[in-house]
C-alpha positions as CSV (number, residue, x, y, z in Angstrom):
1,X,15.9,1.8,10.2
2,X,12.7,0.7,8.6
3,X,10.6,1.6,6.0
4,X,11.7,4.3,3.3
5,X,14.8,6.2,3.5
6,X,14.7,9.5,5.7
7,X,14.0,12.5,3.5
8,X,12.3,10.0,1.1
9,X,9.1,12.0,0.4
10,X,7.7,9.8,-2.9
11,X,4.6,9.0,-0.5
12,X,3.8,12.8,0.4
13,X,0.1,13.7,-0.6
14,X,1.6,16.8,-2.3
15,X,3.5,14.6,-4.7
16,X,0.4,12.8,-6.1
17,X,0.6,14.2,-9.6
18,X,-2.2,11.8,-11.2
19,X,-4.4,11.8,-8.0
20,X,-4.9,15.8,-8.1
21,X,-5.6,15.8,-12.1
22,X,-8.2,13.2,-11.6
23,X,-9.6,15.0,-8.9
24,X,-10.0,18.3,-11.2
25,X,-10.7,16.4,-13.9
26,X,-13.7,14.6,-11.9
27,X,-14.7,18.2,-10.2
28,X,-15.0,19.7,-14.1
29,X,-16.8,16.7,-15.4
30,X,-18.5,14.4,-12.7
31,X,-20.5,12.9,-15.5
32,X,-17.4,11.7,-17.0
33,X,-16.4,9.8,-13.6
34,X,-20.3,8.3,-13.7
35,X,-19.7,7.1,-17.4
36,X,-16.3,5.7,-16.5
37,X,-18.0,3.5,-13.7
38,X,-20.5,2.2,-16.0
39,X,-18.2,1.0,-18.7
40,X,-16.0,-0.7,-15.7
41,X,-19.3,-2.3,-14.6
42,X,-20.2,-3.4,-17.8
43,X,-16.8,-5.0,-18.6
44,X,-17.2,-6.9,-15.7
45,X,-20.5,-8.0,-16.1
46,X,-19.2,-9.3,-19.6
47,X,-16.1,-11.6,-17.4
48,X,-13.5,-9.5,-18.0
49,X,-11.6,-10.5,-14.5
50,X,-9.3,-7.7,-14.1
51,X,-12.8,-5.3,-14.2
52,X,-13.9,-7.5,-11.5
53,X,-10.9,-7.2,-9.0
54,X,-10.7,-3.2,-9.8
55,X,-14.4,-3.1,-8.4
56,X,-13.8,-5.6,-5.7
57,X,-11.1,-3.8,-4.4
58,X,-12.3,-0.4,-4.5
59,X,-15.4,-2.0,-2.3
60,X,-13.8,-4.4,-0.1
61,X,-10.4,-3.2,0.3
62,X,-7.1,-5.1,-1.4
63,X,-6.6,-8.1,0.3
64,X,-3.7,-8.6,3.0
65,X,-0.3,-9.7,1.3
66,X,0.8,-12.5,3.0
67,X,4.7,-13.6,3.0
68,X,6.0,-16.7,4.4
69,X,9.8,-16.8,5.8
70,X,11.7,-19.8,6.4
71,X,15.3,-20.7,6.7
72,X,16.9,-23.7,6.6
73,X,19.5,-25.7,9.1
74,X,22.8,-24.3,7.8
75,X,21.3,-20.3,7.2
76,X,18.6,-19.9,9.6
77,X,17.1,-16.7,9.6
78,X,17.3,-15.9,13.0
79,X,20.1,-16.7,15.0
80,X,20.0,-14.8,18.2
81,X,17.1,-12.6,20.4
82,X,18.8,-10.6,22.7
83,X,17.0,-8.2,25.5
84,X,19.0,-5.4,26.8
85,X,17.8,-3.0,30.0
86,X,19.5,0.2,30.1
87,X,19.2,2.1,33.5
88,X,19.2,5.7,32.4
89,X,19.9,6.4,35.4
90,X,23.4,5.7,36.4
91,X,25.7,7.7,35.5
92,X,29.4,6.6,34.4
93,X,32.2,9.0,35.6
């Protein structure tokens, strides 16, 4: 089974406490969000690479993560690929 184990609810939207708290704070004081954005832009303008990356990730999305898988002669990653066709209409008695 790939992915998170069954029953893992860490990614559910109702478990995003920090996000929920920030949304409430922004609704109550939208000017604070604007000030924070202005401060982030100023930091990026001054050469703060981390601030620039935050802005770029928000505007363009984060770049896709690449992975390279490689094995060797003694320990290949894939040793066998098999295709099995099952006929579900056959009845074994």
